[in-house]
N, C-alpha and C positions, 0 to 999 in steps of 0.2 A: 291541360296538355294531355291528360289521360283520356278525356272525352274526345278530343280531336283525333288522337291516335286510334281510338276505337272506331270512330266514324270512318277514318281512312282505311282501316283494316277491313271493315265491313264492306266498303265500296269495292275494295280490291277483290274480295271473295265473290261479291255479286257479279263483278265483271268477268269472272271466270279465271282469275289469277290463282296462283298457288297459295297455300296457307301462309299467313303472316307469322313470323316468330313471336312466341309468347302471347299471341292474340287472345287465346282462351284464358291464359293466366291474368292478362291485363283486365279483361272484361270481368272476370270473377273478382279480382281485387277491387275494381271500381264498385261493383255491387256490394261487396263486403264493407267498403268504406262508407258508402251511402247508408247502409243498414246501421252501422255504428253511430254515424252522425245523428240519424233520426232517434236512435235509442238514447243518446246523451241529451238531446233536446227535450225528449219526452220526460226523462227523469230529473232534468234540471240539476245534474250532478257535475261538479268540476273537481279538479284534483288538488288544488293548493290555495285556497283562499281567493278572495276577489281581487283580480288584477285589472288595471285599466291602462297598463303600459302598452307600448307598441308591440306588435306581433301577436296580440290576442284579440278576441272578439269581445269588446266591452258590453255588447248587447246581450251576451249570453250570461245568465246567472251562474255564478261560480261559488260553490260551497264545498267544504271539506267532507269527504266520505266519512260517515260514522261507522266505526267497526266495533264489534263486541270483543273486549279483551278478556282473556283468561289468564291474568297475571299471577304466576305462582312463585316468582323470584323477586328479590329486592331490585328496584329500578336503578340501574347504573347511570352515571352521567355519560359514559362512553362504553358501547359494546363493541368488542373487536372480534370479528368473524375471521378466523384463520383457516383458510382452505387448505386441506391436507389430503393425503391419499393413504391407502392401506400400507404401502411399502415404505413411507418416509418416517419410520419409527425414530431414528436417530435425530432427525430434525425436530420432531415434537419434543424429544427429551432435552435438546439444547434450548429450545424456547422456554420450556418449563423451568429450567435451572438458570435462566438469565433474565430477560426482560419481563416475563410473566410474573416473576417473583415480586411481590410488593405492589403489583398493579392495583389491587383493590384499595390500597391506601389513598390512591388518587381518584377513586370513584370509577374504576375501570373493571369491567368483566371481560375476560378473554376466553374463548372456547374454540376448540378445533372442530371444523365442519366436515362431516362425512354423510353418506346416504345409507339407507337401510340395505341397499344392494351391495354395498362395500363391506358390510358387517361380517365378521368372522370370529371364531373363539378367541384368537389372540387379541383382537380389539376389545372384546367383552372383558377380558382379563385386565387390559390396560385401563378400561373405563372403571372397573371395580377398584383399581388401585388409586387412580388419580381423580376420577369424576369430572374430567374436563372435555369429554367428547360429546358431541351432539350428533345423533343419527337422525337425519331428516327422512321424510317419506321418499319413496323411490322417485328418481329423476327420470330423464329421458335423453335420448341422443347419445352420441359417442364423440370422442376426441374433445376438441375445444368447445363444441356445442354443449357437452355435458357440464362444463364449468358454468355456463350461463344458467342452466337449470339449477345448479347447486347454489349459485348466488341468489336466485329468486326464491328458492325454497328456504334459504337462510333468512330472507326478508320476511317471509310468512311466519317463520318461527319467532323472530324478534317481535313482530307486531302482536302475535298472539300471546307471548309470554313475558315480555320485558317492558316495552314502551320507554326506551332510553332517549336521552336528549340527542345523542349522535351515534352513528354506526360507522365503524371503519372496516372495510373489506381489505384483507391482505392475504399473503401466502406464508407457508411455513418456512420459507427461506428468507424471511424479512426480519429485521430487528426494529422494534418500535420503542421509542423513548416515550413511555406513557406519561411521565410527568410533563415533558415538554409539549406533547400533543394536547393534553388537557389544558395547559396554560394557553396554548395558541388558540384553541377553540373558545375558551372563555373570553379571550381578547377580541374575538370576532362576533360575539353575541350582541344582537341588537336589543334583545329583551332581557329584563332583569333575571328571569328564571331560565334563560337559554332554551326556551321552548318555541316551536314553530318558527325556526330560523331560516327555513328555505335555503339551506346552505349545501353547496357541492364543492368540495375542496380536494386538491391533489396536485399532481404535476400534469398540467394540461397539454394535450396534444391537439394542434390545429392543423388543418389542411392535410390530414393523413390520407394517403392514397388508398382507395378501395381496390384491392387486388382481385381480379376476376379469373385468373388462371387457376383452375381447379387442382392442378398438380402442386401448387404452392401451399405450404403449411398454413399461411395466413390468408388463404383465399376466402373471400366473402361475396361470392357471386349473388347470393340471395339478397344481400343488402343493395347491390346495384339494381337487381331486378325489381325490388320493392320501391326504391326511391328514384332510380335513374341517375344517381349522383356518383361521380368519380372520386369525390372526397368525402370523408366522414364529417359528421357534425362534430364540433369540439367535444372532447371527452377527457376524463382524467385517466391516466395510464394505470394499468392493472396491478402494479406492484403494491399499491396502497392508495385508496381514496376514501374520503369521508363524506357522508351525507347526513343531514339532520333527520331526526326520527319522523317528522311529518312527511318527508319525502318517501321513506319506506312505507308509511301508512297509505300514502296516496297511490303508490305503485301497486300495492296489494289490492286496494280498493278498485283501481282501474281495471286490473286483471280480472276481478270478479265480474265486471260489467262487459268488457270486451277484451279477450285474451291478448296479452302482449306478444310481440314477435320475439321468438327465440332463435337467434342467429349465431354463427361462429364469432369468435373474438368478443369475449365477455365484456371487456372495458368499453369497446366501441359500441356494443349493444346497449350497455347501461346509459351511455351518453345519448343514444338514440331514444331510449325510453323517456329521458327527462328533458329533451331539447325543447319541448313546448311548454315547460312548466314555469318559465321565467324565474329560474333560481339565481341565487348569488353564486356565480362561478368565482372561486378563489384559486388562482394559479400560484400556489405557495412555493417560494424558492427553496424551502427546506423540506418539502413534503416527501420527496423520494429521490434517491440517487443510487446507482449501483455501488455497492460497498467497496468494490475494488478501486473505483475512482476516488473514494474518500480516504481509505484507511491503509492501503498497503501498496500503492503504486502511483507515481507521478504521471499525470496526463498532459502531454504537450500538444498544443495545436499543430496541425500539419499544413504544409503548403500544397499547392496543386499537384505536386509530384508524390505526395504521400510521405514526405520527409519532415522531420521536426523543424518547425520554423524558429528563427532566432529571436524569439521574444518571450515575454513572461509566460511561464507555465502555470497551470493550476497547482495549488499547494500539494505537497506530498502527503502530509498528514493533516487532514481537515476534519478529523472526527469530532473535534470540539466546536464545530461551526454551528451547532444548534440544529442538527438534522432531526426531523421527526420520524422519518422512516429510512432505513438503509436496506436496499433490496439486493437480491442475488448474493446472499451470504452462502458461500459454496459448501461449507462444512461446519461441523460442530466446534472445531478449534477456533475458527474465525468468529463464530458467534460468541464464544467465551472471551476471546480477545477483545471484541468490541465492548462487551459488558464491563470488563475490568478496566479497559482504557478510558471509558467514559467517567469512571470514578475519579480519574486524575485530572479531569477538565478544570475544576476549580483552581487547582494548583497551577495549571497551564495559564489560566487567565491572570493569575497574580504575576507569573513570570513575564507574561506579555506586557502587563502594566509597567513592571519594573524596567523592561527593555525599552519601552517608549520613553520613560522618564530619563533613562541613561542617555539615549540618543539625543534627546532635547538638551540635556545638560552639557553634552560634549560638543554640540553644534557641529555635527559631522558635515564635512563639505561634499560628501558623495551620497548618491541615492541610497536610501535604507530599504533593504528587503524586509518585509514584515515577518513577524514570528511565524514559523512553520510554513513559510512561503518559499517557493523555488523560482529562480530567475535564470534564464540562459545568459551566461557571461560572454560567451564566444560565439562566433558565427560558424556553423558547420560547413558553410560553403568555402571557408578558407582552410579547412583541414580537420584532422582528428586531434582533440585536445585532451590532455591528461596532466596529472601532477606527479604522484608517486605513492608511497606506501602510507599506512595509517599511523606510523610512529613519528611523523613530523608534520608541522603545520605549513601551509603555503602562504600564510599571512605575515606581513611585516609587523613591527611592534605596534604601530598605531592603526593597523588595518586599512591603510590607504593604498596598499599595493598587494597584488597576489602573484606569486610565481607559477609558471605553468610551462608545458611543452606543447608544441604544435608540430604535427607531421602529416604528410600526405599518405602515410601507410595505414593499413588497417591491422588490428591485432593478429600477430603471427610470430613465429620464431625469426629473430632478426639475424642478419649477416653483419660482418665486420664493417661494411661500408654504408649501412642504412643510417640515415641521418634524421635528426629532429632539431627543431628550432627552440631554443630557450628564450622565454620572454616574460614580460610582466603585464598585468592589467592594472593601469593606474586609475583608481576610482575617483580621485580628485578631479580628473578631467572628463569623467564620464557623464553620460546623459541618461535619463530614465529609459528603461527598456520600452521600445515601441514596436509596432507591427512591421516596420519596414527595415529595421537594422538592429544589430545586436545591442547597441546602447553603450557599451564600453569598448574602448579602443584597445588594440594589441600593439605592444612595443617590443620589437625583436631585440635581443641582446647578443646572441651568438648561435652558432650551429655546433652540435655535438654528435658523435657516433658512439659514445659511451653511455648507453641507456638501454632500457627495456620497458615492456608494457606493465610490469609489476611495480618496480620501484623508480621508474623514470631514470633521470640522471642524478638522483639523490640531490636535486636542487633544493637549497634551503638558505634561510637568512643567517648571517653570521652574528650570533648573539642577539641582543635586543635592538637590532638595527632596522632603520627604514630605507637604507641605501645599499648596504653591502650584502651581496649574495654570492654563494659558491655552488658549483656544480661540477660533475665529472666530465672528463674529455679524454682525448687520445693525442699522442704525438705532439705534446705541448712545446717541445723544444726542437730546434733544427736538427735534422738527422735522425730523430726518433722514428721507430717503426710504428705501425698501427697497433701493435700488440703492447705498446708502452702506455699504461694508463696513468692519469694524473688528475688533479683538481684545479679549477680556475676560480679566483676571487675577483668579482667585478663590482664597480660602482654603477648601480642600475640607473642613476640619474644622469651621469655624464657618459655612460656606456663605455667606460675605460676599463681595461684589464689591469688590475692592480698587482697581482702576483700569481705565480704558478706553483702549486704544491706537488711534490714528487710522488705522492700516493693518492689514489682515489679515496673519497670520503664516504662514510656511511651515515654517521650522525655527528653533529657539532654540539659541543657542550653548551648549556644555557648562556654562559657568559662569553661564548665565542672564542675561547682561548685554545682549546684543543678539539680534536675530532677522532673518532674511531675509524679504523680502516681494516679492510679484508682483502684477500686475493680474489678479485672479482672474476678473473679468468678461471681459477680453480672452482669458484662457486658456479660459473657457467656450465661446468661439466657435472658437478655433484648435485646441484639444485637448479636445473634448467628453468629459465624464466626469471631468476633472481640475479644471476651473474651476467657478464657481458660476453658477447661473441669474440672469438679470436681465431687465429690461424690454427690449423690442425697441429702444427709443431708446438706452438705456444701452449695449447691445451694439453698436449701430451706431457710437456715438461712440467706444467703446473700440477699434474696429478700423478706423476711417476711414482712418488712415495705416498702410500695410502694414509699414513699418519706421521707427518713430518715433525721434527723437533724445532725447525727454524721457521715455522709459519703458524699462524693462529690469529689471535686478536691483537691488533696494533693500536698504538696511541700516537697521534701526530700533532705537533705544535703548529697552530694555524698561522703564526707569524714567521717562524724560521723554516718550517717544513721538516724539522728533525723528528724522527719517529723511534719508538721503542716497542719491543714485543712484550705485551703485558702477560699473556699466558699462551703457551704453545698447545697445539693439538695433542702432542705427546703427553704434556703435563695433565691434560684433561682425561686422557685415556687412563693414565696411571691412577688418577684420583678416583675414578669410578670402577676400576678393576677390583678383583676380589681382595687384593692385599692393600688397596688404596684407602685413603682416609674416608672417602664417601662410597665405599663399595659394600658396606654392610646392609643390614635390614632396616636400619633407622639412622637418622641424622645424629652424629655424635655431639652436636652443639645443643640442639633443642630437644632431642629425644623423640621427635616425631617420626613416624614410619615413612619409608620411601614407597611411592606408588609403583615405581618400576624397579624391580629387583631382578637383576640380570647378571648371572655369573658368566662373564664374557670369556670364551676360550681364547687362547693366544692367536688362533687363526684369524680373529677379527682384525688383527694388525696387518695381515697380508691379503686378506680376501675382501675386506670392507673399506670403503672410503669414509674418511672423517672430515667434518667441516664445521664452520661456525656461521651463524646467521642471526640477523635482527638484534644487534647490540643497541642499547638505549641508555642514555644517562638518566640519573635521578635529577630531581629538581634543583638540587644544590650543585650538581656537576661533580660530585665526589666519588660516586660509584656507578657501575655499569652492570646491567642485566643483559644476558645473551643466551642463545640456544646452542648447545653442543650436540651434533647429530652424527650418527653412525648408520650407514646403510649402503644400498646398491650392492648387496651381497645376498642373493636369493637363498644361498645355502643356510643362512642363519635367520634372516628377517623377511624372506619373501620379497615382495615388491615394495615393502615399506621401509621405514627407518626408525631408529630409536632416538628419542629426544630427551636430553637432560638440561634442566634450567640452572644456570649459575649466576652468581653475582661476584664482582671483584672490585676492589678499590682502584682508583686511577693510578696509584703507585705500585700496583701489582700485588698488594697484600690482601688479606681477608677473603681468599677464594672460598666460596660457600655454595654447596649444592642444595637446592630447595627440595624439601620433602613434600609428601602428600599429592603432588601433581605430576602430570606428564605434560610439559608446556605446549601451549598453542599461541595465545595472544597475551601480551603483558603491557602494563603501563606503570612506570616508575615515578612515584610522586615524591613528596617531601617527607623529611623526618623518618626515613627508613620504610615508608609504606609502599608496598609493591602489590599491585593487583594482577592476578593471573587468572585467565579463563581457559579451561580445557573442556573436553566433552562431558565432564561430570558437573560442571558449574563454575562458580567464581570462588576464589580464595584470596583473602587479604593477608599479606605477610607483613610483619614487622621484622625486617631483615636480621637474621641470626638471633631472633628472640622467640617469636611465636607466630601462630597462624590461625585465622578464623574462616570457617566455611560460611559463605554468604548465600542466603536464599535469593533466587531471582525475583525481580519485580512481578507482581501478580499478572500483569498483562503479558509478560514473557512466559511465566509458568503456565498460563492458560493455553499457550500454543504447544506446550509439551516439549519444547526444545531442551529445557533443563529443569529437573525436579529439585525442590528444596532438599537440602541435606540436613539430617538431624544434628 
């Protein structure tokens, strides 16, 4: 084709036509290719052993180039060339303190690759301290072309100094599981000594478009001019690819005879270099993935409109899936998180095994979502779906049904007439998730206007039931206004309303006999987003008294609807005031100090609003933990509020303020054990006895959210 193009161009010029684009370049390229072909034939040199497969000239004698090595270092099984730059000091530090540690135990040598032109005093000091930088001879080119030169210079250094079995090229924003990588490579060896394997491994890119627009960052007009191809030859993507040592040796030897082409896009150029070598291309499914897709974000497939499709998503946390390389780790905290998280994978595997055995033993009638896997249960085309807050479970006793809300509204502040549908997802009648439908059906139960986007309608199962569910509603009796809140108990199987309770519910006790209740209209004013919308008059009436004596935390009988005030807001204020039982510097029961010591002036009764939120039963249903808050008074607390954590028995006795913490999230277990987390960490209480500060798991501590407390 080149010859024909040349002849046509020459004829056009001879006929008096204008110059043909690239004519001179094509002719020169043809002459250069002919010269190289003659040189190869004369020297009888080939690049990688004798091949007789298709795509090569079997008549041409093919032998390996013999290079003189100057090996001054122990020969590793795998050499990892980590491309880096002058400015990415923190990335190098993160790599040194994570996956590079212990690499030598697996026969791996890892070094950071720079060039002499990048060298400066700070790098010299870094090299003197760690000894893991390699300064290559000066490269050439700029931008992405310079990366290609750096890769080739690294090949030269490897061939001259190491002679490893395999070489991995990667970047300083990648995490490499060296043990897994070595195991994978040994499993692919065809020879007992893993030498001369002719291997090229990575995440393969096929049919990649050659961009010729020079304004584009990924433009490679030179590739198109050289080959005439609009698609790249298959290549392994640049986040991390492996090739055997004989490939490195062959490329360096070939370059000594006829210089390789150095073009933009290092990974595509490397694929171009080796495309005629008849290598074993291994498109490894675990060779590389963006870390964000693996470790801290679910990735859902999208439909043609760019919206999440209603079928199985990729798992949220797939870090234990056996990845060899995780690429695009954005910061040092993420690098440390991955490193610590991988240490937990053996335990995860054991939990997965136990989960599978349990599912088989229970002979579950509904599709089982695998461990750490995410599936779309509802169809977004039917509306926005939610459940409620994290202090209650949507699952019935045997896991065969799940409660949820469906609305056509998107998250915003709601009005008194905004509605949501209460429903269940019955897994026993479901089908596996497919690409054309959600897989599990939706069964509507009722419509409610007593809900919000934070806690929903407080829908929950009544005790350990598979059929009885309760949720909040409005105007449940004839003649009631929309400001009258109530709760409804339903049989989800027959869809019959069984009873109406005169108060809205917050949490139902584990045995289903009683429930906590709050003034949700007051809460709608004091903590917007957690209470329910109301008319202006009802909201004003509910908050007219800042700290009432006749409102607070209520307990309601789930059968009769009778209720009693367990503790009033006035009682709580008195308890934490300067003269109250819990108003000192330390807890009078355990002797432990209070974290929040606040000598409240009397004006907090008139200037500040007082409210209760997040009551939760313990596992036995005998005690309740809740938050008492004072705020919405800028004179004292600015835009924030004070939070005191209390427990109280269901008969109203044993009121106790928790020391050491200022509450945020809590979980009340059995035998008096109460776990509280605030901005300083986790604390495990044995109610009215003692408390223990807990260090966060290593994977959490690595992110710096909470530091271990002595």
